[in-house]
C-alpha positions as CSV (number, residue, x, y, z in Angstrom):
1,M,-47.2,-82.8,14.5
2,R,-48.8,-80.1,12.3
3,A,-46.7,-77.1,11.4
4,W,-47.2,-73.9,9.3
5,T,-45.0,-73.3,6.2
6,K,-45.1,-70.7,3.5
7,T,-46.8,-71.6,0.2
8,Q,-46.7,-70.0,-3.3
9,S,-48.4,-70.9,-6.6
10,A,-49.4,-69.0,-9.7
11,E,-53.2,-69.5,-8.9
12,G,-52.9,-69.7,-5.2
13,P,-52.3,-67.3,-2.3
14,P,-49.4,-64.8,-2.2
15,P,-46.0,-66.0,-0.8
16,S,-46.8,-64.5,2.6
17,A,-49.9,-66.7,3.1
18,L,-49.5,-69.6,5.5
19,A,-50.8,-73.1,5.0
20,P,-50.9,-76.1,7.3
21,T,-48.6,-79.1,6.4
22,D,-47.7,-82.4,8.1
23,R,-43.9,-81.7,7.8
24,P,-42.0,-81.2,11.0
25,V,-41.5,-77.7,12.4
26,V,-38.7,-75.8,10.5
27,G,-35.7,-75.8,12.8
28,E,-36.6,-79.0,14.5
29,A,-33.4,-81.0,15.1
30,G,-32.1,-82.4,11.8
31,T,-35.0,-81.2,9.6
32,G,-36.0,-78.5,7.2
33,E,-33.8,-75.8,5.6
34,A,-33.1,-74.2,9.0
35,A,-32.3,-77.4,10.9
36,G,-31.1,-76.5,14.3
37,L,-32.1,-72.8,14.0
38,F,-34.2,-73.0,17.2
39,R,-31.7,-74.3,19.7
40,P,-32.9,-74.0,23.4
41,G,-30.4,-72.1,25.5
42,V,-28.4,-71.0,22.5
43,T,-30.6,-69.2,19.9
44,V,-33.9,-69.3,21.8
45,W,-34.9,-69.6,25.5
46,R,-37.0,-72.7,24.8
47,V,-39.1,-74.4,22.2
48,E,-42.7,-75.3,23.0
49,D,-45.7,-76.8,21.1
50,A,-48.8,-74.8,20.8
51,A,-52.3,-76.5,20.7
52,R,-53.6,-73.6,18.5
53,A,-52.3,-70.5,16.7
54,S,-53.6,-67.8,14.5
55,V,-52.1,-65.5,12.0
56,L,-53.9,-62.1,12.3
57,V,-53.0,-59.9,9.4
58,D,-55.3,-56.9,9.6
59,A,-55.5,-54.5,12.6
60,A,-59.2,-54.8,13.2
61,T,-59.0,-58.6,13.4
62,Y,-55.9,-58.4,15.7
63,F,-57.4,-55.7,18.1
64,G,-60.7,-57.6,18.3
65,A,-59.0,-60.9,19.1
66,L,-56.7,-59.1,21.5
67,R,-59.7,-57.6,23.4
68,K,-61.3,-61.0,23.8
69,S,-58.2,-62.5,25.0
70,L,-57.3,-59.7,27.4
71,A,-60.9,-59.8,28.8
72,K,-60.4,-63.5,29.8
73,A,-57.2,-62.7,31.7
74,E,-57.4,-64.0,35.3
75,H,-53.9,-63.3,36.8
76,S,-51.6,-61.3,34.6
77,I,-51.1,-59.4,31.4
78,T,-47.8,-58.4,30.0
79,I,-47.4,-56.1,27.0
80,V,-44.1,-55.3,25.5
81,G,-44.0,-52.9,22.6
82,W,-42.0,-50.3,20.9
83,D,-45.0,-48.1,20.4
84,V,-48.1,-48.9,22.5
85,D,-50.7,-46.1,22.5
86,S,-53.3,-46.1,25.3
87,R,-55.7,-44.5,22.9
88,T,-55.7,-47.5,20.5
89,R,-59.2,-48.7,19.9
90,L,-59.7,-52.4,20.8
91,V,-62.4,-53.1,18.3
92,D,-63.1,-55.7,15.6
93,E,-64.3,-55.3,12.0
94,T,-67.7,-54.1,13.3
95,G,-66.2,-51.2,15.2
96,E,-68.5,-52.1,18.2
97,V,-67.9,-53.7,21.6
98,D,-70.4,-55.6,23.7
99,D,-68.5,-56.5,26.9
100,G,-69.3,-53.4,28.9
101,L,-65.6,-52.3,28.9
102,P,-64.2,-49.1,27.3
103,E,-63.0,-49.1,23.7
104,T,-59.5,-47.8,24.2
105,L,-56.6,-49.8,25.5
106,G,-55.6,-47.6,28.5
107,A,-59.2,-47.2,29.7
108,F,-59.9,-50.9,28.9
109,L,-57.0,-52.1,31.0
110,S,-57.9,-49.7,33.9
111,A,-61.5,-51.0,33.9
112,L,-60.3,-54.5,33.7
113,V,-58.2,-54.4,36.8
114,R,-61.0,-52.7,38.7
115,R,-63.3,-55.5,37.6
116,R,-60.7,-58.1,38.7
117,P,-58.7,-56.8,41.7
118,G,-56.2,-59.8,41.5
119,L,-55.2,-59.0,37.9
120,R,-51.7,-57.5,37.4
121,V,-50.8,-55.6,34.2
122,R,-47.2,-54.8,33.2
123,V,-46.5,-52.7,30.2
124,L,-42.8,-52.3,28.9
125,L,-42.4,-49.5,26.4
126,W,-39.4,-48.2,24.5
127,D,-38.4,-44.8,25.8
128,Y,-38.1,-43.4,22.3
129,S,-35.8,-40.9,20.9
130,L,-36.9,-37.3,20.7
131,L,-36.9,-37.8,16.9
132,Y,-40.1,-39.8,17.3
133,A,-41.8,-37.5,20.0
134,L,-44.3,-35.8,17.6
135,E,-45.5,-39.3,16.4
136,R,-45.9,-40.9,19.8
137,E,-48.2,-40.5,22.7
138,F,-46.8,-38.2,25.3
139,V,-45.1,-40.4,28.0
140,M,-46.6,-38.5,30.9
141,A,-50.2,-39.0,29.5
142,I,-49.5,-42.8,29.3
143,G,-48.4,-42.8,32.9
144,L,-51.3,-40.8,34.1
145,Q,-54.0,-42.7,32.3
146,W,-52.6,-46.2,32.9
147,T,-51.4,-45.9,36.5
148,I,-54.7,-45.1,38.1
149,S,-54.6,-48.5,39.6
150,R,-51.7,-50.0,41.6
151,N,-52.3,-53.2,39.5
152,I,-51.0,-51.6,36.4
153,E,-47.2,-50.9,36.1
154,V,-45.8,-49.0,33.1
155,C,-42.0,-49.1,32.6
156,L,-39.9,-47.3,30.0
157,D,-36.9,-49.1,28.5
158,D,-34.1,-46.6,27.9
159,T,-31.2,-48.9,27.7
160,L,-30.8,-48.8,23.9
161,P,-28.1,-46.9,22.1
162,V,-28.9,-43.7,20.3
163,G,-30.5,-44.4,16.9
164,C,-31.8,-48.0,18.0
165,S,-35.2,-49.0,18.9
166,Q,-36.8,-51.9,20.8
167,H,-39.1,-53.3,18.1
168,Q,-40.7,-56.4,19.7
169,K,-44.4,-56.5,20.1
170,V,-45.5,-59.1,22.5
171,V,-48.6,-59.8,24.7
172,V,-48.5,-62.5,27.3
173,I,-51.7,-63.4,29.2
174,D,-51.7,-65.5,32.4
175,D,-48.1,-66.5,31.6
176,A,-49.3,-68.7,28.7
């Protein structure tokens, strides 16, 4: 099994760079510094192997890859984020798109569900504190722009205590 671990050297990449290794996955039973860290049913829901993975460091690379992945969705898209802005441009380093879909996330998702009527999109957003209101997209604008289709569901999570935030950022496509 191949795994990714951090590497550091005087001449090499910075400590945050990732390099492949043949060592077992950190946290795998009885191995690594964090042996047993990932315990199904205790510290994590489950542990799965991945056939491939990418580390996307810069925004343009991420949004370009996200766009390509979302465009391939057949059944479902689930987006969980503490700050998802429907006006975010889904473009790569070139700044151009060639798939006939709009550039911005909200318009892109709306067009995608029109193109694929069986596609369902769920977006879970943090219902942020008023302290962040000036920095965030107005919630009603999100709802109006993203709920043009019944296939798009936007939900606000307001279950956190005052002063806390839901900080996960997850995209799941076709339950994979």
